[in-house]
N, C-alpha and C positions, 0 to 999 in steps of 0.2 A: 505491498500499500504502501506510495507516496502522499508527504504532509509540503503545504505551503503555506510558509507562513506572509502576508503581503504587512507590506512595512504602514503601520500604524501612524506616526506623523506626518505621514507622505497626504494620508489621507484625510486626518483635521488639515490641516496647511491647505488642499479643494476642498475641503466645507467652510474653510473660513474666509478660501476668498469670494464665495458667494455667498457666506453667510449665514449659510446654512445651522438648522440646531440638532438638535442632540439627535429626537426625534426623528428630524429627515437625512441624518447622518447612516443613521441602524438603517429606516427603511435602503437610503437608497446604495447599503451594505451589502444590504441579502437581497436583494432583482443583480444589482451586479457580478452579487458570486452566480447569483441561478445562469445569469445569464454567461459568463462566462466559465461555466461548468457544458450548457446547451453545446456552445459554442465549442469547446475542447473535446468532449464525443466526437461532435458530427466531423471534425477536420481527421480525428481518432480513429474513425470506420469511411471513411472516405480516401486514407493515403493508406490504408493497410487493405484494403483492396485492392491496388495498386497493386500497392509491394510484395502484398499474397499474391499475386495475380489469381482472383477473382472471376467467379464466374458476374454474380453480383454482389451486393452489399449486403443484401437480408440475412445470410449466416451470422456475419457482427450485429447487424442492431438488435437482432433476439439478442447479443453476449453484455452489449450495450447498453440493458433497459435500466440499470437500475443506479439514478443519484436519489441521495438522501438528503439535500436542506435540515444542520440542528438553528433551533433562534435560540440565542445567547441571552444570558441574560447577566445581572449590571455592570461590568464589566466587558466581559467578552460575548462580541459580536456574533456571535456565532460560527461555523463552518455546513463545508457540502463533502457527502463523502461516495465519490465516482468506487462502480465496481463494472470492471473488465474479464467480461467471462473469457480464457487463453487456453482452456477444452482440444484437446485435437476435431480438422472439420474435417470431414465426412469427404473423400474423395474426388468424389463427383458437381464437391462446388467449387473445383480449381480448372480455371478454360485450360485449354491442352484434351489431346490426343490422347486413351489409354495408351498404353504400348508394355508388352511382355517383352519377356527383358531374359537375357540368359538363369541374375537370380531370383526375376521372377517377373515384375512388373512396375512399372512409373507414366506417370505423369506430371505434364508439366515442369521436367525434368526431379523429379522428386520419385526415390524408386522407393517402392515395397517388398523386402524384402519374404521370401512367400506368399508372395501375393499376384493375381494370374486377372485378368481379363475379363470379366460377364458382363451382364445385361444385369441393371436393375431393374428394381418392380417395377418402375417407371420406361424399363425395352430402352436406354440408352445406358452404352457399354461405358465401364466408370471398375474401380478391381477391387475385388473382392480375395474374401482369407478365409481362411478353414478355421472353423470357432476352437476345433477339439482334436483330437488326431486321424479319426477316420473325414469321409470325405465326407456329409452331410453332419453336421450344418454350417452353412459357410451365411458370409458380412460383410458386409461396403469397411474396403477397408477406413482406418482416417490415419491420417498427416498431422505429426506438428506441427504447432505453428507456435507455441509457446514462446520462442527465443526471441524470434526472429520480432514479436508484434511486441513484446517487454520491451526491447531496447529502439522499436519504435515507438514506442509513444515516449516512455521518457525522455529519448535523447530530443527525438524533433518536433509531438504532440509538444507537452507541457514544458517548450524551451520558452512556447511567447509566453508563456499561462500569464505574465504579474504582466507583460504592455498591454495585455488583452483585458486582462481584472480593471486597469487603470483605464483605461479608454470608455470603459463600459458605468465605472465610480462613476467620473469624469462627465459621464452626460446621462446617470439621474440626480446626477447632484443638478445641476444647471437646469434639468426638467421640470424637480420639487422644489431650485429656488425662482429662476428665474419667471418659467411659464403654471409654479403653485398646483402640481401634478399631484394627486397621491396629498391634497393636505387636508 
């Protein structure tokens, strides 16, 4: 789990610039935090789809559904928790053609030892793997994404989180003070 702390003095400086009250600062902080979390989730989904070579982002959308905002009390302004599911993905989620190789099978440059090409329940060619030692049952092979996905999310997506947060925070404080939004 990644943890981020935003500079409280910078938030206070922005609030003072627009003459915001403590209540306006709290509301602007919570709204900016939610908007930032949504933005980071969207960037991660789009980037991971491209980086992993997936057919669609629907597989990732299910894995990034949860982010919860925790309202703070007293001097604590609150926080947000984001969850990214980095479990193995089905082989049919990847772009490319499934091919038999000498040691098993591969799809999109990822090999599955002991795998073979067969049609899934939708009639698509995909990689399958035997569940036990006998001929049946078989199941669709799953490909590990944890290393690639966690590196991408930590290094490229959350690298910009502070800039995005302060852009959202400034816009919220401005709207709440100048235009009296949510007053």
